[in-house]
C-alpha positions as CSV (number, residue, x, y, z in Angstrom):
1,X,18.1,-40.4,9.7
2,X,15.8,-38.1,7.8
3,X,15.9,-36.9,4.2
4,X,15.3,-33.3,5.4
5,X,18.7,-33.4,7.0
6,X,20.4,-34.5,3.8
7,X,23.3,-32.6,2.4
8,X,24.7,-32.3,-1.1
9,X,28.2,-31.9,-2.3
10,X,29.5,-31.2,-5.8
11,X,32.1,-33.7,-7.3
12,X,33.4,-34.0,-10.8
13,X,30.5,-36.0,-12.1
14,X,27.6,-34.4,-10.3
15,X,26.1,-33.8,-6.8
16,X,26.3,-36.5,-4.2
17,X,23.7,-36.7,-1.5
18,X,24.8,-37.7,2.0
19,X,23.9,-37.6,5.7
20,X,26.3,-36.9,8.4
21,X,25.7,-37.9,12.1
22,X,27.8,-37.7,15.3
23,X,30.8,-35.6,16.2
24,X,32.6,-34.2,13.2
25,X,35.9,-34.4,15.1
26,X,35.4,-38.1,15.9
27,X,36.9,-41.0,13.9
28,X,34.9,-41.4,10.7
29,X,32.9,-44.4,9.4
30,X,31.4,-44.4,5.9
31,X,28.4,-46.5,4.9
32,X,28.0,-47.6,1.2
33,X,25.0,-49.3,-0.4
34,X,24.6,-51.4,-3.5
35,X,21.9,-51.9,-6.1
36,X,19.0,-51.2,-6.1
37,X,19.2,-49.6,-2.7
38,X,20.3,-46.3,-1.3
39,X,21.4,-44.7,2.0
40,X,17.9,-45.7,3.2
41,X,19.4,-49.2,3.7
42,X,21.4,-48.1,6.7
43,X,18.6,-46.1,8.5
44,X,18.4,-48.7,11.4
45,X,22.1,-49.2,11.8
46,X,24.1,-46.0,11.1
47,X,22.6,-44.1,14.1
48,X,24.1,-46.7,16.5
49,X,27.5,-45.4,15.6
50,X,26.8,-41.7,16.1
51,X,27.7,-41.5,19.8
52,X,31.2,-42.8,19.0
53,X,32.0,-41.8,15.5
54,X,31.5,-39.3,12.7
55,X,29.0,-41.2,10.5
56,X,28.8,-40.5,6.8
57,X,26.0,-42.2,4.9
58,X,25.9,-41.5,1.2
59,X,24.0,-42.2,-2.0
60,X,26.3,-43.5,-4.7
61,X,26.2,-41.5,-8.0
62,X,23.3,-42.6,-10.1
63,X,21.3,-43.8,-7.1
64,X,19.2,-42.5,-4.2
65,X,19.0,-38.7,-4.1
66,X,22.4,-38.2,-5.7
67,X,22.6,-36.9,-9.3
68,X,21.9,-39.4,-12.1
69,X,23.8,-37.8,-15.1
70,X,23.2,-39.9,-18.3
71,X,26.8,-39.7,-19.4
72,X,28.7,-40.4,-16.2
73,X,30.5,-43.8,-15.7
74,X,28.8,-45.8,-12.9
75,X,31.1,-48.8,-12.7
76,X,32.8,-49.9,-9.5
77,X,36.1,-48.0,-10.2
78,X,34.2,-44.8,-11.0
79,X,32.2,-45.1,-7.8
80,X,35.5,-45.5,-5.8
81,X,36.7,-42.2,-7.3
82,X,33.5,-40.4,-6.5
83,X,33.4,-41.6,-2.9
84,X,37.1,-40.6,-2.5
85,X,36.3,-37.1,-4.0
86,X,33.5,-36.7,-1.4
87,X,35.7,-37.7,1.5
88,X,38.5,-35.4,0.3
89,X,36.1,-32.5,0.2
90,X,34.9,-33.3,3.7
91,X,38.5,-33.5,5.0
92,X,38.3,-37.2,5.7
93,X,41.6,-39.0,5.1
94,X,41.3,-42.0,7.4
95,X,38.1,-43.9,8.1
96,X,36.3,-47.2,8.6
97,X,34.1,-48.3,5.8
98,X,30.9,-50.5,5.7
99,X,29.8,-51.8,2.4
100,X,26.9,-53.9,1.1
101,X,26.7,-55.4,-2.3
102,X,28.4,-53.1,-4.8
103,X,29.3,-50.9,-1.9
104,X,31.3,-53.7,-0.5
105,X,33.3,-53.8,-3.7
106,X,33.9,-50.0,-3.5
107,X,35.0,-50.6,0.2
108,X,37.6,-53.2,-0.9
109,X,39.1,-50.9,-3.5
110,X,39.2,-48.0,-1.0
111,X,41.0,-50.2,1.5
112,X,43.6,-51.2,-1.2
113,X,44.2,-47.5,-1.9
114,X,44.8,-46.7,1.7
115,X,43.3,-44.7,4.5
116,X,40.9,-47.4,5.7
117,X,41.4,-48.4,9.4
118,X,38.8,-51.2,9.5
119,X,36.1,-52.6,7.2
120,X,32.8,-54.4,7.3
121,X,31.6,-56.3,4.2
122,X,28.0,-57.4,4.0
123,X,27.0,-59.8,1.2
124,X,29.6,-58.0,-0.9
125,X,30.5,-58.3,-4.6
126,X,33.8,-60.1,-4.6
127,X,36.5,-61.4,-7.0
128,X,35.1,-62.4,-10.4
129,X,31.9,-63.9,-9.0
130,X,29.5,-61.0,-9.8
131,X,27.0,-60.2,-11.0
132,X,25.3,-63.5,-10.2
133,X,22.7,-65.3,-12.3
134,X,19.6,-63.5,-10.8
135,X,21.1,-60.1,-11.5
136,X,22.1,-61.2,-15.0
137,X,18.5,-62.1,-15.6
138,X,17.4,-58.7,-14.5
139,X,20.1,-57.1,-16.7
140,X,18.6,-58.9,-19.7
141,X,15.7,-56.5,-19.3
142,X,18.0,-53.5,-19.3
143,X,17.5,-52.6,-23.0
144,X,13.9,-51.9,-22.2
145,X,12.8,-49.0,-20.0
146,X,9.9,-47.4,-18.4
147,X,8.8,-46.7,-14.8
148,X,6.7,-49.9,-14.5
149,X,9.7,-52.1,-15.5
150,X,12.1,-50.2,-13.2
151,X,9.7,-50.8,-10.3
152,X,9.5,-54.5,-11.2
153,X,13.3,-54.7,-11.2
154,X,13.6,-53.1,-7.8
155,X,10.7,-55.2,-6.4
156,X,12.2,-58.4,-7.8
157,X,15.7,-57.7,-6.4
158,X,14.3,-57.0,-3.0
159,X,11.9,-60.0,-2.9
160,X,14.7,-62.3,-3.9
161,X,17.1,-60.7,-1.4
162,X,14.8,-60.5,1.7
163,X,13.8,-63.9,3.0
164,X,11.7,-62.5,5.9
165,X,9.1,-60.9,3.7
166,X,7.3,-59.1,6.6
167,X,10.3,-56.7,6.5
168,X,9.5,-55.6,3.0
169,X,6.4,-53.5,3.7
170,X,4.7,-51.3,1.1
171,X,6.3,-48.2,2.6
172,X,9.8,-49.7,2.5
173,X,9.4,-50.8,-1.1
174,X,8.1,-47.4,-2.1
175,X,11.1,-45.7,-0.7
176,X,13.5,-48.0,-2.6
177,X,11.4,-47.4,-5.8
178,X,11.2,-43.6,-5.3
179,X,14.6,-42.6,-6.7
180,X,14.0,-44.6,-9.8
181,X,10.4,-43.4,-10.4
182,X,9.3,-41.6,-13.6
183,X,10.9,-41.7,-17.0
184,X,14.2,-40.2,-15.9
185,X,14.4,-42.3,-12.8
186,X,13.7,-45.5,-14.7
187,X,16.4,-44.7,-17.2
188,X,18.8,-44.1,-14.3
189,X,17.8,-47.5,-12.8
190,X,18.8,-49.3,-16.0
191,X,22.0,-47.3,-16.4
192,X,23.0,-48.4,-12.9
193,X,21.9,-52.0,-13.5
194,X,24.1,-52.2,-16.7
195,X,27.0,-50.8,-14.7
196,X,27.1,-54.0,-12.7
197,X,29.6,-55.5,-15.1
198,X,31.9,-57.6,-12.8
199,X,34.9,-55.3,-13.4
200,X,37.2,-53.9,-10.7
201,X,37.8,-56.9,-8.4
202,X,39.1,-59.5,-10.8
203,X,42.6,-60.7,-10.0
204,X,43.0,-58.7,-6.7
205,X,43.5,-61.8,-4.5
206,X,47.2,-61.2,-4.0
207,X,46.5,-57.6,-3.0
208,X,43.9,-58.7,-0.5
209,X,46.3,-61.3,0.9
210,X,48.6,-58.4,1.8
211,X,45.9,-56.1,3.1
212,X,46.4,-55.5,6.9
213,X,43.0,-54.1,7.6
214,X,40.7,-55.7,10.2
215,X,37.6,-56.9,8.3
216,X,34.3,-58.3,9.4
217,X,32.5,-60.3,6.7
218,X,28.8,-60.8,7.3
219,X,26.7,-62.9,4.9
220,X,23.3,-64.4,4.6
221,X,23.5,-68.2,4.1
222,X,20.6,-68.0,1.6
223,X,21.9,-65.1,-0.5
224,X,20.8,-65.8,-4.1
225,X,23.0,-63.1,-5.6
226,X,26.4,-64.0,-3.9
227,X,26.5,-67.5,-2.6
228,X,27.8,-67.9,1.0
229,X,30.9,-69.9,-0.1
230,X,32.3,-66.6,-1.3
231,X,32.3,-65.3,2.3
232,X,34.4,-68.3,3.3
233,X,36.8,-67.7,0.3
234,X,37.1,-64.0,1.3
235,X,37.9,-65.0,4.8
236,X,40.6,-67.4,3.6
237,X,42.2,-64.8,1.4
238,X,42.2,-61.8,3.8
239,X,44.6,-62.2,6.7
240,X,42.7,-60.1,9.2
241,X,39.1,-61.2,8.3
242,X,36.5,-62.7,10.5
243,X,33.5,-64.3,8.9
244,X,30.0,-64.7,10.3
245,X,27.3,-66.5,8.3
246,X,23.7,-65.8,9.2
247,X,21.4,-68.9,8.7
248,X,17.9,-68.3,7.3
249,X,18.9,-64.9,5.9
250,X,19.2,-63.6,2.4
251,X,21.1,-60.7,0.7
252,X,19.7,-57.5,2.3
253,X,20.8,-58.1,5.8
254,X,20.6,-54.5,6.9
255,X,16.9,-54.6,5.9
256,X,16.2,-58.1,7.1
257,X,18.1,-58.4,10.5
258,X,19.4,-54.9,11.5
259,X,18.9,-55.8,15.2
260,X,21.3,-58.7,14.8
261,X,24.1,-57.2,12.5
262,X,23.9,-53.7,13.9
263,X,25.4,-54.5,17.3
264,X,27.8,-57.0,15.7
265,X,29.2,-54.3,13.4
266,X,29.3,-51.7,16.2
267,X,31.1,-53.9,18.6
268,X,33.6,-55.0,16.0
269,X,34.4,-51.4,14.9
270,X,34.5,-50.1,18.5
271,X,37.1,-52.8,19.3
272,X,39.1,-53.1,16.1
273,X,38.8,-49.5,14.8
274,X,38.5,-47.4,17.9
275,X,40.5,-49.7,20.1
276,X,37.9,-49.4,22.9
277,X,37.8,-52.3,25.4
278,X,34.6,-54.2,26.1
279,X,33.6,-53.7,29.7
280,X,31.1,-55.1,32.3
281,X,30.5,-54.7,36.0
282,X,33.5,-56.9,36.8
283,X,36.0,-55.0,34.7
284,X,37.3,-55.0,31.2
285,X,36.8,-58.1,29.0
286,X,38.6,-58.7,25.8
287,X,36.3,-60.1,23.0
288,X,38.0,-61.1,19.8
289,X,36.4,-62.4,16.6
290,X,39.1,-64.8,15.4
291,X,39.8,-66.7,12.2
292,X,38.7,-70.3,11.9
293,X,41.6,-72.7,12.3
294,X,42.7,-74.8,9.3
295,X,40.7,-78.0,8.9
296,X,43.5,-80.3,9.8
297,X,43.7,-78.6,13.2
298,X,40.0,-78.9,13.9
């Protein structure tokens, strides 16, 4: 995934930047990031899907290389509408969706609207449990501005959300800071930060209970932004959800352990979205990620 291959598409609120990999005629999978990241988050994972799927990796409006218009709404519901506009323009009406953080909340609402064949949620915003206390502390700085403070917000979020600090190199940090650099970029950073208002997922439990979409929930057990109990709660609510907790990991799993979650995500979507059987030299083998039985049956 290279920035020089990036495309841009006009929607109602501005230009969205995105990358497209794989066969344009293949079933589509859409990757969505949260804050303060960008499509860069998926650089190790999205290419795994290209031999099998049409891969669309985008920067949400107000982040990455997408436009950062001062007056555009950036809340969860607005981001859902922007993503849907992009997909409509690309002729994509059915797709799988992978979402991290805020992107996971966007994924949930897209699934409730229809057209989603399978979903992967990675340390996602859920229910009324976001933003968490660490993010609220960062939001307390939002009235201020300036490039130095924006860089500090990005650095703090990543340092809190990546337990394996060797993964957060200077080059990696610089790429996450880059879209929010300068006076305009730092103002955009704080606009996006203020848009994390906890709205858009409150009271949707009954809708999720009726959602017949195969869903893989991946979560770092040491996530400081969204505690791991939320993953279990999400798995209990969603009838077709499978939950995997990763010990010793924090919030930014695609940055921290891509070699672990990438194959998990790929095999899940290949099976549950594409319907392709798992095979080995002895013939086909069915692998199913199942739901945990009720405690009284354990």
